[in-house]
Rosetta silent file (secondary structure, phi, psi, omega in degrees, C-alpha in Angstrom):
SEQUENCE: XXXXXXXXXXXXXXXXXXXXXXXXXXXXXXXXXXXXXXXXXXXXXXXXXXXXXXXXXXXXXXXXXXXXXXXXXXXXXXXXXXXXXXXXXXXXXX
SCORE:     score description
SCORE:     0.000 S_00000001
   1 L     0.000  -44.117 -178.641    0.006   -0.020    0.018 S_00000001
   2 H   -62.490  -42.804  179.712    2.821    2.382    0.905 S_00000001
   3 H   -60.918  -42.349  178.780    4.571    1.709   -2.398 S_00000001
   4 H   -62.246  -43.368 -179.988    1.412    2.404   -4.388 S_00000001
   5 H   -66.041  -40.465  176.998    0.863    5.732   -2.672 S_00000001
   6 H   -64.947  -38.336  177.373    4.452    6.758   -3.214 S_00000001
   7 H   -69.202  -36.577  174.198    4.332    5.837   -6.878 S_00000001
   8 H   -63.756  -41.745  179.094    1.085    7.762   -7.288 S_00000001
   9 H   -63.172  -43.502  177.356    2.655   10.757   -5.601 S_00000001
  10 H   -61.387  -38.568  179.626    5.631   10.513   -7.976 S_00000001
  11 H   -67.909  -39.709  178.366    3.354   10.321  -10.965 S_00000001
  12 H   -69.009  -32.991  174.337    1.402   13.382   -9.786 S_00000001
  13 H   -67.053  -36.377  177.150    4.641   15.348   -9.270 S_00000001
  14 H   -68.746  -36.717  175.775    5.658   14.525  -12.853 S_00000001
  15 H   -64.112  -44.138  178.355    2.319   15.650  -14.213 S_00000001
  16 H   -61.377  -40.812  178.963    2.630   18.893  -12.258 S_00000001
  17 H   -63.069  -39.081 -179.128    6.156   19.439  -13.648 S_00000001
  18 H   -65.044  -44.086  178.509    4.877   18.887  -17.206 S_00000001
  19 H   -63.821  -37.927  178.738    2.076   21.434  -16.704 S_00000001
  20 H   -70.755  -31.129  174.399    4.508   23.906  -15.200 S_00000001
  21 H   -65.025  -35.386  174.435    6.856   23.508  -18.110 S_00000001
  22 H   -61.793  -40.877  178.995    3.940   24.543  -20.336 S_00000001
  23 H   -67.002  -36.865  175.255    3.512   27.639  -18.088 S_00000001
  24 H   -64.248  -39.952 -177.812    7.189   28.468  -18.418 S_00000001
  25 H   -75.179  -44.421 -171.668    7.027   28.313  -22.204 S_00000001
  26 H   -99.036  -14.692 -171.930    3.654   29.899  -22.799 S_00000001
  27 L   -34.923  133.630 -175.011    3.326   32.024  -19.627 S_00000001
  28 L   -70.648  -29.590 -176.784    1.646   35.333  -20.301 S_00000001
  29 L  -133.629  162.273  177.037    4.005   37.382  -18.115 S_00000001
  30 H   -64.042  -41.179  177.143    7.526   37.089  -16.823 S_00000001
  31 H   -60.562  -34.269  176.736    6.502   36.794  -13.158 S_00000001
  32 H   -66.369  -35.300  177.285    4.331   33.795  -14.040 S_00000001
  33 H   -70.183  -38.314  174.472    7.341   32.160  -15.620 S_00000001
  34 H   -63.479  -43.945  179.501    9.499   32.858  -12.520 S_00000001
  35 H   -63.921  -41.326  179.939    6.877   31.360  -10.215 S_00000001
  36 H   -62.952  -42.013  176.036    6.541   28.304  -12.506 S_00000001
  37 H   -61.071  -40.923  178.518   10.340   27.800  -12.417 S_00000001
  38 H   -63.939  -42.313  178.488   10.377   28.079   -8.684 S_00000001
  39 H   -67.183  -34.504  176.892    7.521   25.529   -8.427 S_00000001
  40 H   -64.056  -40.128  177.094    9.315   23.202  -10.750 S_00000001
  41 H   -62.270  -43.084  177.664   12.283   23.285   -8.364 S_00000001
  42 H   -63.195  -42.570  178.851   10.066   22.473   -5.407 S_00000001
  43 H   -66.280  -37.554  177.103    8.413   19.613   -7.293 S_00000001
  44 H   -67.377  -37.068  177.469   11.804   18.204   -8.335 S_00000001
  45 H   -63.687  -46.265  179.602   12.973   18.280   -4.697 S_00000001
  46 H   -61.968  -39.073  178.236    9.783   16.506   -3.673 S_00000001
  47 H   -65.959  -40.691  178.586   10.190   13.917   -6.420 S_00000001
  48 H   -66.625  -37.354  174.770   13.733   13.173   -5.369 S_00000001
  49 H   -62.748  -40.492  177.926   12.547   12.760   -1.775 S_00000001
  50 H   -67.276  -41.155  176.747    9.891   10.299   -2.833 S_00000001
  51 H   -62.689  -39.238  179.701   12.411    8.301   -4.918 S_00000001
  52 H   -62.704  -41.639  179.283   14.705    8.279   -1.846 S_00000001
  53 H   -66.140  -43.807 -176.921   11.849    6.870    0.315 S_00000001
  54 H   -62.189  -40.741 -178.520   10.970    4.252   -2.354 S_00000001
  55 H   -83.809   -6.151 -177.841   14.639    3.101   -2.579 S_00000001
  56 L    53.574   52.681 -178.894   15.159    3.320    1.212 S_00000001
  57 L  -140.060  157.890  176.047   18.312    5.237    0.917 S_00000001
  58 L  -107.497   12.517 -173.975   19.749    8.537    2.066 S_00000001
  59 L   -67.829  -20.612 -176.100   22.065    8.927   -0.901 S_00000001
  60 L   -91.453   -1.152 -176.440   19.865   11.586   -2.546 S_00000001
  61 H   -65.112  -35.321  175.063   19.820   13.990    0.389 S_00000001
  62 H   -65.434  -36.780  176.798   22.837   15.962   -0.873 S_00000001
  63 H   -64.971  -40.014  178.720   21.163   16.275   -4.265 S_00000001
  64 H   -61.182  -45.492  179.545   18.078   17.638   -2.541 S_00000001
  65 H   -63.690  -42.734 -179.404   20.071   20.238   -0.720 S_00000001
  66 H   -67.978  -41.462 -179.218   22.018   21.373   -3.784 S_00000001
  67 H   -65.666  -36.510  177.420   18.868   21.544   -5.906 S_00000001
  68 H   -64.537  -40.272  178.323   17.159   23.569   -3.234 S_00000001
  69 H   -69.206  -42.835  179.460   19.973   26.073   -3.069 S_00000001
  70 H   -64.982  -37.916  178.285   20.202   26.338   -6.898 S_00000001
  71 H   -66.130  -41.749 -179.214   16.442   26.797   -7.216 S_00000001
  72 H   -63.454  -49.158 -179.150   16.488   29.558   -4.584 S_00000001
  73 H   -62.308  -41.012  178.296   19.431   31.387   -6.238 S_00000001
  74 H   -62.094  -42.893  177.437   17.811   31.024   -9.609 S_00000001
  75 H   -66.117  -40.507  178.191   14.546   32.482   -8.412 S_00000001
  76 H   -62.818  -45.593 -177.720   16.256   35.416   -6.792 S_00000001
  77 H   -65.343  -41.413 -179.065   18.315   36.121   -9.962 S_00000001
  78 H   -67.163  -41.318  176.956   15.272   35.865  -12.207 S_00000001
  79 H   -62.272  -43.010 -179.523   13.219   38.118   -9.968 S_00000001
  80 H   -64.760  -39.878  174.300   16.006   40.693   -9.898 S_00000001
  81 H   -60.151  -44.873  179.298   16.195   40.544  -13.710 S_00000001
  82 H   -63.803  -39.197 -178.482   12.485   41.101  -14.054 S_00000001
  83 H   -69.295  -50.752 -172.642   12.589   44.035  -11.630 S_00000001
  84 H  -108.570  -16.527  179.644   15.682   45.850  -12.879 S_00000001
  85 L    88.108   -3.787  178.596   16.578   44.383  -16.235 S_00000001
  86 L  -144.908  145.036 -175.989   20.070   43.440  -15.017 S_00000001
  87 L   -91.522  -47.114 -179.448   21.254   40.800  -12.575 S_00000001
  88 L  -113.332  120.199  178.419   24.681   42.158  -11.590 S_00000001
  89 L   -93.198  137.035  174.728   25.108   45.896  -11.244 S_00000001
  90 L  -100.516  161.282 -178.363   28.533   47.472  -11.588 S_00000001
  91 L   -67.414  -34.917 -177.396   29.545   50.696   -9.877 S_00000001
  92 L   -75.617  -20.721  179.503   30.151   52.507  -13.208 S_00000001
  93 L   -76.800  140.021  176.185   26.678   51.514  -14.520 S_00000001
  94 L  -121.998    0.000    0.000   23.772   53.889  -13.861 S_00000001
């Protein structure tokens, strides 16, 4: 029963990721795309956690941490780009 529920959860995460990819490609506005990318990161982390539970291993915990950090940094960079049009500002730039 536990395996069936975990496999169903994994399937639903994959469906959600596919729908979010559509939102990233077709999204009407840039903030919609940023939110969709952030949600894809969260769903990937959740999917890796479910796979880790199914395989009864802790080998994927480092991958979960790294993906979480990269998703966070990517969301911040994309948000800053949407807001200002540039990610890294230099002192000489106005």
